[in-house]
Backbone bond lengths (Angstrom), bond angles and torsions (degrees), N, CA, C in turn:
res aa  C-N    CA-C-N  psi(-1)  N-CA   C-N-CA  omega(-1)  CA-C   N-CA-C  phi
1 M - - - 1.373 - - 1.533 108.35 -
2 G 1.206 117.23 135.60 1.596 122.17 -175.01 1.480 107.65 -88.82
3 F 1.289 107.69 169.31 1.594 114.22 -175.64 1.462 112.43 -64.22
4 Y 1.328 117.77 -35.77 1.480 116.36 176.43 1.546 113.01 -69.18
5 D 1.298 115.59 -39.39 1.523 117.54 173.39 1.469 111.58 -62.25
6 Y 1.325 115.12 -34.48 1.525 118.41 179.74 1.563 107.67 -63.59
7 L 1.257 121.84 -43.57 1.513 128.42 -177.63 1.563 114.00 -72.96
8 T 1.380 110.11 -31.06 1.507 107.53 -179.25 1.548 113.25 -96.35
9 N 1.407 120.32 3.97 1.362 123.02 -177.94 1.644 99.44 -99.49
10 I 1.196 115.86 69.86 1.479 121.52 -175.04 1.700 110.02 -74.03
11 D 1.406 110.90 123.94 1.321 115.91 179.69 1.612 106.13 -155.42
12 A 1.353 115.79 178.67 1.469 120.31 176.59 1.579 109.48 -53.83
13 F 1.182 120.72 -44.88 1.510 122.99 -174.29 1.520 106.46 -65.27
14 L 1.217 120.05 -43.72 1.419 124.21 178.14 1.536 109.84 -54.04
15 I 1.244 113.83 -51.83 1.531 115.49 -177.10 1.497 113.98 -60.15
16 I 1.355 107.03 -40.55 1.619 120.04 -175.55 1.650 103.90 -64.92
17 D 1.351 111.59 -44.31 1.462 112.53 -179.96 1.508 114.89 -65.43
18 L 1.282 113.90 -39.46 1.514 115.55 -179.66 1.522 111.07 -72.80
19 L 1.422 115.71 -27.33 1.488 118.00 174.16 1.369 114.39 -64.49
20 I 1.325 115.29 -41.68 1.473 123.73 -175.86 1.387 107.53 -74.27
21 A 1.348 127.15 -44.00 1.505 124.38 174.52 1.373 110.48 -63.41
22 T 1.358 127.50 -29.70 1.537 125.10 -178.44 1.542 101.45 -75.63
23 A 1.254 121.27 -45.48 1.450 123.94 175.88 1.595 115.60 -47.58
24 I 1.366 109.56 -51.11 1.418 112.85 -179.61 1.436 114.84 -66.22
25 G 1.359 115.31 -42.31 1.539 121.02 175.77 1.593 110.25 -62.69
26 F 1.275 117.84 -29.65 1.482 117.76 174.95 1.478 114.48 -72.60
27 I 1.298 111.33 -45.69 1.656 113.78 173.31 1.462 111.20 -58.23
28 I 1.348 118.17 -43.11 1.400 111.48 179.08 1.504 114.43 -67.72
29 F 1.317 118.36 -35.57 1.450 116.55 -178.83 1.601 108.64 -67.34
30 L 1.374 116.27 -38.82 1.400 122.96 -176.59 1.614 108.59 -64.14
31 F 1.319 116.08 -34.85 1.479 123.75 175.82 1.537 109.11 -56.00
32 F 1.371 116.06 -57.35 1.476 124.74 -177.31 1.544 102.67 -64.57
33 Y 1.265 127.14 -44.46 1.435 127.60 -171.38 1.610 106.57 -61.36
34 R 1.442 118.62 -46.00 1.365 114.99 -178.19 1.501 112.91 -70.33
35 K 1.298 124.44 -18.82 1.497 136.03 177.15 1.461 109.48 -85.52
36 N 1.309 116.79 -0.09 1.562 119.22 -178.55 1.524 109.21 59.89
37 S 1.328 121.49 37.76 1.416 127.67 179.20 1.570 112.06 -117.45
38 I 1.255 115.06 52.57 1.459 116.85 -174.74 1.472 108.06 -72.33
39 R 1.381 121.86 -33.09 1.447 122.19 178.15 1.457 111.89 -57.34
40 L 1.428 108.26 -50.46 1.487 112.93 -178.37 1.568 114.73 -67.11
41 A 1.349 115.02 -22.50 1.509 117.14 170.08 1.487 112.23 -70.21
42 I 1.224 115.01 -38.18 1.546 120.87 177.96 1.553 108.78 -59.69
43 I 1.232 109.26 -54.16 1.475 119.73 177.84 1.532 115.88 -48.49
44 V 1.354 110.05 -57.88 1.445 121.36 173.14 1.564 113.22 -50.87
45 A 1.353 115.79 -51.34 1.474 120.50 179.89 1.528 109.69 -66.29
46 G 1.365 122.36 -32.84 1.301 122.89 175.29 1.507 120.61 -61.40
47 I 1.471 110.72 -45.91 1.328 118.23 177.05 1.516 117.75 -65.97
48 F 1.354 109.09 -32.98 1.507 119.61 179.56 1.549 110.01 -67.11
49 I 1.413 117.51 -44.65 1.420 124.29 174.93 1.562 106.27 -61.40
50 L 1.281 116.10 -50.46 1.431 115.30 179.34 1.454 119.39 -51.50
51 Y 1.405 106.62 -39.96 1.530 114.43 -177.60 1.517 109.76 -70.15
52 L 1.415 115.94 -41.88 1.517 116.29 173.77 1.555 114.37 -60.39
53 T 1.376 115.90 -38.41 1.563 113.37 174.04 1.473 114.02 -66.07
54 V 1.298 121.90 -38.65 1.343 123.07 178.97 1.468 112.09 -67.67
55 S 1.397 120.06 -37.23 1.527 122.42 177.23 1.491 105.31 -65.28
56 V 1.202 123.60 -49.50 1.445 125.75 177.81 1.502 118.13 -48.22
57 V 1.433 111.99 -47.80 1.402 116.43 -179.38 1.500 111.02 -74.53
58 N 1.371 119.54 -31.31 1.305 117.52 173.50 1.561 120.42 -73.91
59 A 1.315 111.62 -25.78 1.504 117.18 172.25 1.523 113.30 -72.62
60 Y 1.354 121.35 -31.28 1.364 121.33 179.96 1.430 115.77 -92.26
61 S 1.313 116.58 -18.16 1.541 116.49 175.89 1.547 112.40 -76.07
62 K 1.363 108.64 154.76 1.522 109.81 -178.30 1.570 110.70 -96.56
63 N 1.228 118.55 -0.75 1.504 116.75 -179.97 1.641 107.89 -123.82
64 N 1.258 114.99 34.30 1.522 122.43 -179.53 1.600 111.85 45.76
65 A 1.368 110.92 51.92 1.485 115.10 178.56 1.496 111.13 -62.16
66 L 1.319 113.14 147.80 1.563 121.53 -176.58 1.584 112.78 55.15
67 Y 1.337 109.64 28.36 1.492 110.96 177.19 1.477 113.56 -59.43
68 L 1.336 115.88 -56.30 1.440 119.37 176.59 1.517 119.87 -53.11
69 S 1.419 111.00 -37.11 1.491 112.88 170.81 1.403 117.57 -59.40
70 K 1.386 111.94 -39.15 1.401 115.63 -179.40 1.565 115.04 -61.01
71 I 1.398 109.73 -49.16 1.496 118.71 176.90 1.553 113.60 -52.33
72 M 1.299 110.57 -44.81 1.593 121.19 -178.39 1.523 106.69 -61.22
73 L 1.273 114.97 -49.91 1.457 120.13 -175.56 1.598 110.97 -63.12
74 Q 1.412 116.64 -35.05 1.436 118.64 177.22 1.457 109.84 -63.21
75 F 1.398 120.60 -41.78 1.392 125.18 173.74 1.568 116.95 -62.39
76 V 1.323 111.31 -35.84 1.423 118.10 172.16 1.495 115.95 -58.53
77 I 1.300 112.10 -51.45 1.519 125.01 -175.00 1.646 104.26 -65.59
78 F 1.313 117.85 -41.38 1.330 124.94 178.53 1.544 113.47 -56.29
79 F 1.347 113.80 -53.08 1.394 122.76 -176.18 1.472 114.21 -73.20
80 M 1.478 116.50 -29.77 1.384 122.73 177.52 1.613 112.96 -74.95
81 S 1.327 112.66 -23.06 1.510 120.88 172.97 1.440 104.78 -73.20
82 L 1.272 126.89 -42.82 1.444 128.10 -177.39 1.594 110.72 -66.00
83 I 1.388 112.46 -36.57 1.365 120.75 -178.08 1.563 112.15 -68.01
84 I 1.246 111.50 -46.04 1.576 120.03 177.03 1.440 110.83 -66.98
85 A 1.362 121.24 -34.78 1.575 121.69 176.74 1.432 107.47 -64.94
86 V 1.388 122.07 -35.09 1.505 121.85 -178.58 1.350 112.86 -76.37
87 V 1.376 114.32 -42.92 1.589 115.74 -179.28 1.466 113.75 -69.04
88 Y 1.239 118.15 -34.10 1.551 124.90 -169.57 1.521 104.63 -106.28
89 Q 1.334 124.50 17.79 1.392 120.67 -177.70 1.573 120.00 -59.74
90 S 1.465 114.43 -30.14 1.437 119.02 171.51 1.372 115.14 -67.51
91 E 1.436 120.47 -31.93 1.330 121.17 -176.60 1.697 109.88 -76.24
92 F 1.312 110.40 -34.75 1.425 116.19 173.87 1.552 111.94 -62.55
93 K 1.371 112.99 -38.03 1.456 119.11 176.83 1.509 111.92 -60.42
94 S 1.516 113.66 -43.66 1.446 118.08 174.19 1.481 120.17 -54.85
95 T 1.493 112.93 -42.32 1.357 123.24 176.03 1.578 113.95 -59.98
96 L 1.305 110.72 -43.82 1.582 113.08 174.73 1.461 112.74 -68.58
97 A 1.378 120.88 -31.23 1.402 120.39 174.93 1.542 109.96 -71.17
98 R 1.255 119.71 -28.11 1.389 125.32 -178.55 1.574 108.42 -65.96
99 I 1.284 117.01 -43.19 1.514 125.19 -177.79 1.492 112.58 -95.48
100 G 1.266 114.38 1.34 1.520 115.48 178.65 1.363 117.27 -66.36
101 K 1.315 123.67 148.55 1.442 124.59 -176.40 1.506 112.34 -68.18
102 P 1.360 122.56 149.65 1.467 130.02 -179.03 1.442 102.49 -74.56
103 L 1.398 112.67 171.44 1.349 122.51 172.79 1.530 111.72 -59.36
104 E 1.351 115.39 131.75 1.542 117.91 -179.18 1.572 108.20 -68.76
105 H 1.377 118.87 -28.75 1.407 116.06 -177.94 1.422 112.58 -96.54
106 D 1.362 115.07 12.54 1.513 118.54 -176.35 1.617 106.64 -70.12
107 Q 1.284 113.26 141.21 1.442 120.98 178.17 1.450 116.29 -115.30
108 T 1.287 122.16 158.72 1.430 124.54 179.34 1.535 109.27 -86.33
109 Y 1.250 118.32 103.30 1.522 121.14 -177.63 1.539 107.58 -86.42
110 R 1.349 114.29 107.27 1.373 120.93 -178.07 1.555 109.94 -93.89
111 S 1.288 119.86 108.88 1.460 117.17 -176.41 1.582 111.29 -118.19
112 T 1.342 112.56 150.38 1.367 119.33 -176.45 1.606 106.80 -77.97
113 D 1.294 116.71 165.62 1.506 124.57 177.71 1.558 101.98 -62.44
114 D 1.263 126.91 -42.85 1.463 123.81 -177.78 1.524 113.50 -60.37
115 E 1.452 110.43 -37.63 1.416 116.23 173.70 1.517 119.89 -63.71
116 L 1.367 107.83 -44.54 1.414 118.46 173.61 1.481 116.81 -61.73
117 L 1.349 114.02 -41.97 1.476 113.56 176.46 1.632 111.34 -68.50
118 K 1.291 121.07 -32.66 1.337 119.13 165.88 1.471 121.35 -55.39
119 V 1.396 113.63 -37.69 1.441 125.49 171.98 1.349 107.31 -61.12
120 V 1.272 126.58 -52.23 1.446 130.07 -179.24 1.536 108.94 -54.81
121 A 1.269 117.34 -48.08 1.463 118.15 -179.96 1.480 116.78 -62.67
122 E 1.390 112.49 -38.29 1.515 118.78 -175.33 1.665 103.59 -70.18
123 I 1.309 116.02 -47.42 1.553 116.07 -176.91 1.544 109.39 -66.70
124 V 1.324 118.65 -36.97 1.522 118.62 175.62 1.496 110.19 -57.09
125 K 1.498 115.83 -49.24 1.399 124.41 -177.02 1.541 111.30 -59.19
126 A 1.451 112.75 -41.53 1.429 114.96 -176.79 1.520 112.22 -69.97
127 A 1.381 111.90 -40.07 1.493 115.94 -176.79 1.624 108.00 -69.32
128 Q 1.180 121.40 -26.35 1.455 123.83 179.37 1.506 107.36 -75.49
129 K 1.275 118.45 -43.95 1.542 124.67 -178.53 1.606 102.46 -64.47
130 C 1.316 120.04 -51.23 1.393 119.55 177.04 1.549 119.24 -56.00
131 S 1.319 108.59 -37.91 1.483 113.62 178.18 1.555 114.47 -69.66
132 K 1.294 109.69 -38.64 1.477 117.92 178.57 1.564 115.46 -62.71
133 N 1.263 110.69 -35.67 1.523 120.43 -177.12 1.567 108.35 -101.88
134 D 1.242 124.27 12.86 1.444 128.44 -179.36 1.574 110.82 47.20
135 I 1.280 113.16 54.71 1.490 119.73 -179.54 1.558 104.54 -108.08
136 G 1.392 112.49 123.27 1.411 115.82 -177.77 1.538 114.78 -71.57
137 A 1.363 119.93 139.01 1.523 117.39 -173.73 1.518 105.67 -147.22
138 L 1.194 115.99 151.82 1.501 126.87 174.54 1.473 109.87 -143.07
139 I 1.391 114.13 106.07 1.647 118.77 -179.21 1.509 99.24 -113.89
140 V 1.368 110.53 132.04 1.420 123.56 171.21 1.462 114.74 -113.75
141 L 1.404 118.68 116.07 1.395 124.47 -179.00 1.572 110.29 -102.16
142 T 1.277 112.83 128.50 1.446 115.68 -176.08 1.543 112.12 -130.20
143 Q 1.297 115.87 147.39 1.452 121.85 179.73 1.566 108.33 -93.15
144 S 1.234 123.94 -17.26 1.413 123.52 -179.36 1.517 104.98 -134.69
145 A 1.372 115.38 176.80 1.485 124.39 172.04 1.470 114.39 -60.02
146 L 1.360 114.39 125.64 1.539 115.45 167.15 1.439 116.03 -69.70
147 P 1.281 120.64 164.75 1.568 114.32 171.05 1.481 121.00 -65.91
148 E 1.225 118.20 140.59 1.374 127.21 -173.34 1.608 113.94 -45.69
149 I 1.227 111.72 -35.73 1.592 117.13 -179.66 1.463 106.02 -64.04
150 I 1.378 123.56 -36.07 1.457 116.92 -174.87 1.532 108.98 -75.62
151 I 1.281 117.69 -42.47 1.492 118.14 -175.65 1.535 108.41 -71.28
152 N 1.211 123.19 -34.22 1.553 123.37 179.20 1.557 109.78 -68.83
153 S 1.470 117.60 -25.86 1.357 115.35 -178.03 1.663 112.94 -70.60
154 G 1.369 110.93 -6.93 1.566 114.99 178.99 1.421 107.95 -121.50
155 V 1.419 116.81 -145.24 1.423 125.01 -169.95 1.515 103.50 -125.56
156 V 1.286 120.38 120.27 1.383 119.98 169.02 1.400 120.55 -71.86
157 I 1.497 116.29 120.10 1.342 122.66 -175.57 1.611 118.72 -96.47
158 N 1.405 104.91 -52.16 1.508 119.53 178.40 1.507 110.02 53.32
159 A 1.392 117.97 60.63 1.398 125.96 -179.02 1.591 109.74 -128.84
160 L 1.324 116.44 156.35 1.361 117.25 175.19 1.572 114.44 -64.67
161 V 1.263 114.35 149.64 1.451 115.79 -177.14 1.436 114.52 -81.29
162 S 1.293 114.19 133.11 1.375 118.21 -175.69 1.635 107.57 -150.03
163 A 1.292 114.45 147.56 1.533 117.42 -175.76 1.521 111.92 -65.38
164 P 1.479 118.86 -40.67 1.385 112.62 177.38 1.478 116.76 -68.68
165 L 1.373 122.80 -23.37 1.344 120.57 175.04 1.553 113.51 -76.40
166 I 1.200 111.20 -38.97 1.631 114.77 172.64 1.526 112.01 -57.70
167 E 1.279 115.40 -46.47 1.401 123.01 179.41 1.580 107.21 -57.96
168 S 1.278 120.70 -51.72 1.358 125.12 -171.23 1.609 106.63 -68.28
169 I 1.352 118.14 -32.33 1.377 114.23 -178.36 1.575 110.20 -70.47
170 F 1.353 116.86 -38.38 1.428 117.32 176.23 1.475 122.19 -86.59
171 N 1.306 112.97 4.75 1.557 121.21 165.96 1.572 109.19 -53.27
172 K 1.322 110.58 129.91 1.429 112.86 -176.03 1.624 116.03 -57.13
173 Y 1.244 117.79 -19.92 1.344 118.11 -178.25 1.626 113.15 -91.17
174 C 1.317 116.57 -1.30 1.399 124.15 172.45 1.477 112.10 -83.01
175 P 1.381 120.72 127.35 1.452 121.82 -175.33 1.509 114.24 -62.53
176 L 1.344 117.54 -9.54 1.479 123.82 -170.61 1.659 107.01 -101.85
177 H 1.235 119.02 -2.81 1.405 119.67 -169.35 1.594 116.91 -72.41
178 D 1.139 111.40 -15.57 1.711 120.09 -179.61 1.580 104.10 -81.19
179 G 1.321 122.77 -21.63 1.459 117.97 -165.97 1.527 107.48 -99.65
180 A 1.289 113.19 -168.68 1.560 118.32 -178.13 1.533 107.20 -102.25
181 L 1.289 112.54 150.93 1.491 124.86 -178.12 1.537 108.71 -103.43
182 V 1.336 122.10 110.65 1.502 125.29 -173.46 1.485 106.79 -94.48
183 V 1.389 119.95 123.83 1.404 129.90 179.96 1.502 107.52 -119.34
184 K 1.397 115.76 130.46 1.409 116.51 173.68 1.605 102.73 -131.04
185 G 1.344 117.26 128.85 1.419 116.44 -179.23 1.488 112.59 58.53
186 N 1.402 118.58 -125.09 1.502 116.27 -178.23 1.482 103.19 -114.59
187 R 1.305 121.17 26.58 1.469 126.04 178.86 1.546 110.34 -114.62
188 L 1.389 118.87 134.46 1.421 124.00 168.79 1.467 104.37 -83.71
189 I 1.356 122.38 115.96 1.436 126.46 -172.44 1.533 110.98 -81.81
190 A 1.362 110.88 -50.57 1.526 116.64 -173.00 1.484 108.39 -160.24
191 A 1.319 112.70 155.54 1.575 118.95 179.84 1.495 107.38 -130.21
192 G 1.218 120.36 161.57 1.499 128.52 -178.03 1.487 114.20 61.39
193 C 1.444 115.13 40.67 1.419 124.90 -178.96 1.473 106.09 -87.85
194 F 1.393 116.37 141.91 1.463 124.36 179.04 1.562 109.24 -95.53
195 L 1.277 125.12 134.08 1.388 126.19 -179.63 1.605 111.56 -114.81
196 Q 1.359 111.09 154.86 1.582 108.61 173.83 1.420 105.15 -79.54
197 I 1.402 121.89 132.64 1.408 129.51 179.73 1.486 109.62 -75.41
198 S 1.287 116.66 152.83 1.479 124.38 171.54 1.452 110.26 -68.31
199 Q 1.377 114.42 144.34 1.470 116.80 167.29 1.482 113.68 -106.12
200 E 1.187 123.03 26.48 1.461 132.99 175.31 1.447 104.68 -58.19
201 I 1.393 116.39 115.89 1.510 123.37 -178.29 1.520 114.27 -79.75
202 K 1.367 115.54 -17.71 1.458 117.48 -173.37 1.563 106.77 -99.05
203 L 1.231 121.72 10.85 1.467 126.20 179.39 1.569 110.92 -65.45
204 D 1.349 115.14 135.73 1.462 113.32 177.39 1.441 117.16 -54.73
205 K 1.398 123.82 132.83 1.336 124.53 -170.40 1.601 110.25 -68.59
206 E 1.359 116.86 -18.40 1.342 118.29 -178.75 1.700 111.78 -71.37
207 L 1.283 113.13 -16.48 1.412 116.50 177.10 1.471 116.90 -84.94
208 G 1.324 115.01 131.33 1.523 120.80 -169.07 1.455 113.57 -95.03
209 T 1.210 118.59 -160.99 1.430 126.84 -174.58 1.591 112.59 -63.94
210 R 1.341 118.12 -38.41 1.386 123.11 179.16 1.479 106.99 -60.59
211 H 1.277 123.62 -44.83 1.473 127.92 -178.81 1.400 110.83 -69.03
212 R 1.299 120.66 -41.36 1.559 123.74 177.25 1.590 108.04 -65.21
213 A 1.400 119.27 -38.90 1.411 117.65 176.14 1.417 113.95 -67.90
214 A 1.376 122.82 -35.37 1.405 126.67 177.48 1.540 108.79 -64.88
215 L 1.323 116.62 -47.33 1.471 117.76 172.68 1.579 113.32 -56.43
216 G 1.321 111.58 -47.04 1.544 118.14 -174.59 1.633 106.92 -52.46
217 I 1.327 118.14 -59.10 1.312 126.17 -171.15 1.633 104.51 -59.21
218 T 1.316 123.39 -47.85 1.471 126.19 -176.85 1.631 111.86 -67.12
219 E 1.325 114.72 -19.05 1.538 124.25 179.14 1.532 102.08 -73.93
220 I 1.304 119.84 -46.68 1.464 120.71 -172.55 1.551 111.15 -91.97
221 R 1.335 118.42 -14.51 1.426 119.96 179.15 1.535 108.82 -140.30
222 P 1.371 110.36 100.83 1.561 117.60 -179.33 1.475 113.12 -66.18
223 D 1.250 116.58 -22.06 1.452 114.91 -176.66 1.529 112.92 -86.82
224 V 1.354 119.80 10.34 1.503 126.57 -179.31 1.544 108.59 -100.26
225 L 1.334 112.51 146.19 1.446 123.43 171.59 1.443 110.18 -121.62
226 A 1.357 125.76 119.80 1.389 127.17 179.05 1.516 115.45 -111.50
227 I 1.330 118.00 134.12 1.434 126.11 -177.23 1.452 104.77 -109.70
228 V 1.362 117.44 129.18 1.490 123.38 177.07 1.459 110.32 -126.70
229 V 1.412 114.57 131.92 1.437 122.95 174.75 1.535 107.80 -108.54
230 S 1.285 126.61 121.66 1.407 130.46 -176.86 1.554 104.93 -73.21
231 E 1.412 116.53 132.54 1.460 121.18 174.93 1.478 106.19 -71.22
232 E 1.275 117.22 -45.92 1.447 122.25 -176.48 1.496 116.70 -60.83
233 T 1.340 116.20 -51.23 1.454 124.53 -166.70 1.590 116.96 -110.60
234 G 1.439 108.45 -16.33 1.466 117.01 179.20 1.596 108.66 71.54
235 I 1.328 119.90 13.68 1.489 123.37 -179.90 1.587 104.39 -76.04
236 I 1.131 113.57 137.12 1.558 123.39 177.11 1.632 104.62 -93.73
237 S 1.269 113.30 135.12 1.490 118.78 177.90 1.587 107.42 -135.95
238 I 1.397 110.35 159.25 1.466 116.53 -175.56 1.613 103.61 -132.81
239 A 1.366 114.55 128.00 1.316 115.95 178.60 1.621 109.77 -118.10
240 K 1.300 119.42 129.70 1.578 126.33 176.22 1.347 109.14 -147.97
241 K 1.470 114.16 142.97 1.467 116.24 -178.23 1.343 120.08 50.97
242 G 1.230 125.61 32.70 1.513 130.74 172.53 1.440 107.47 81.46
243 Q 1.351 124.30 11.44 1.450 128.34 175.65 1.441 113.86 -115.26
244 I 1.384 117.37 144.02 1.463 116.39 178.95 1.594 106.51 -123.04
245 K 1.467 113.69 147.75 1.335 122.27 175.55 1.503 110.74 -129.92
246 R 1.353 114.16 127.42 1.517 119.44 -173.78 1.594 109.61 -100.74
247 Y 1.332 110.96 173.65 1.512 120.76 177.58 1.490 106.55 55.52
248 I 1.346 122.02 56.73 1.329 127.05 177.92 1.514 106.56 -85.50
249 T 1.435 121.82 127.93 1.374 123.40 175.11 1.451 110.38 -88.86
250 S 1.337 126.32 169.52 1.358 130.87 -179.75 1.535 109.03 -62.88
251 E 1.264 117.79 -28.95 1.531 121.38 -177.27 1.463 106.42 -73.05
252 I 1.255 112.65 -49.21 1.590 120.38 179.28 1.457 110.22 -62.64
253 L 1.228 116.51 -42.04 1.517 121.34 179.76 1.571 111.34 -60.83
254 Q 1.356 116.01 -42.88 1.352 122.37 -179.69 1.585 112.19 -66.34
255 Q 1.383 114.59 -43.20 1.390 117.59 174.35 1.487 113.38 -57.42
256 E 1.347 114.40 -45.78 1.499 120.82 -177.96 1.503 109.99 -61.65
257 L 1.287 120.52 -42.29 1.443 123.47 -179.44 1.522 110.83 -66.83
258 E 1.362 112.79 -40.46 1.457 113.45 -179.15 1.634 112.93 -68.64
259 S 1.165 111.93 -38.66 1.524 125.44 172.86 1.649 104.12 -56.56
260 F 1.301 123.34 -53.60 1.255 128.11 -179.83 1.514 115.42 -54.02
261 Y 1.334 111.46 -48.26 1.392 122.04 -177.33 1.588 110.87 -83.06
262 G 1.361 118.24 -11.72 1.436 118.70 178.05 1.392 117.10 74.53
263 I 1.394 121.54 35.95 1.385 127.28 -173.25 1.501 108.47 -125.24
264 A 1.339 113.86 149.34 1.488 122.76 -174.52 1.545 108.78 -77.06
265 R 1.346 118.63 141.03 1.458 119.94 169.72 1.450 113.05 -84.96
266 I 1.332 114.35 81.81 1.441 117.69 177.05 1.466 107.36 -135.47
267 N 1.389 116.14 114.18 1.416 122.01 175.89 1.448 113.41 61.51
268 T 1.287 119.05 46.31 1.568 120.32 -170.47 1.559 101.24 -87.40
269 P 1.483 108.03 161.86 1.406 114.47 -175.25 1.520 113.83 -58.37
270 V 1.412 119.38 -30.93 1.438 121.36 175.23 1.500 110.39 -63.30
271 D 1.390 121.10 -40.17 1.367 124.95 173.00 1.560 115.23 -56.46
272 R 1.345 115.35 -44.42 1.329 121.49 -177.79 1.421 113.35 -72.19
273 L 1.321 122.04 -27.86 1.459 125.49 173.26 1.474 112.03 -69.25
274 R 1.307 118.18 -37.70 1.459 121.29 -179.35 1.459 109.68 -69.18
275 R 1.317 122.93 -24.66 1.435 124.65 -179.26 1.573 110.66 -71.93
276 K 1.361 105.74 -32.00 1.545 109.03 -174.28 1.559 114.96 -72.93
């Protein structure tokens, strides 16, 4: 069946086929758009359209017209696919991490609002202490289990969240201080975890590896909130949904954490500490 016959034979399968092809094309375009590679997307689309045109002409001609062009375009598409796979290998790894299975031993930690308020107070206290002493820190809060590859890259701790524990982990003499601290509910799941860093090219050059790692995890996991304390400046930053905010005060950090946990800001432990 020729291409013309294919298009004129309208039925449910043709509509489904065209919808799937359109969806795949949109996903590919969206991928390049998010990576600020619109020119590359246009080039890829142009080569693909050219290949379809050559294939149709070749199929309907009686003497295999444009046969050589078709073969050459097939090689171009093949090598372009290899090049894209190499250039964007980190993005493909991020996608695999996003769909990776969670920890098999992961538990659902159900915490009360009072427990979560205490977690907020402990994290705010730890972040302030790290900021004051120019201690670098990266705390990742998640609502669901992170991919196994992330947890296994660090050390499983499974302890209650406390400011002294957080501060001791990020002490420069601790072997886990360079990695990320993963928190779920009121539990500190693991420390020293390594994250896929963001490839965002427009990111401020002043931001280091911790900030890029915070952005990277929030790009692939929108349910994650990452807190970063700069070792050089002591500035506290928050990353969520692929965006980063700097110069976060303790009040703003408390509000962000309470919003993340879905708890009301009423007579929190931090408020009670301020009254003393």
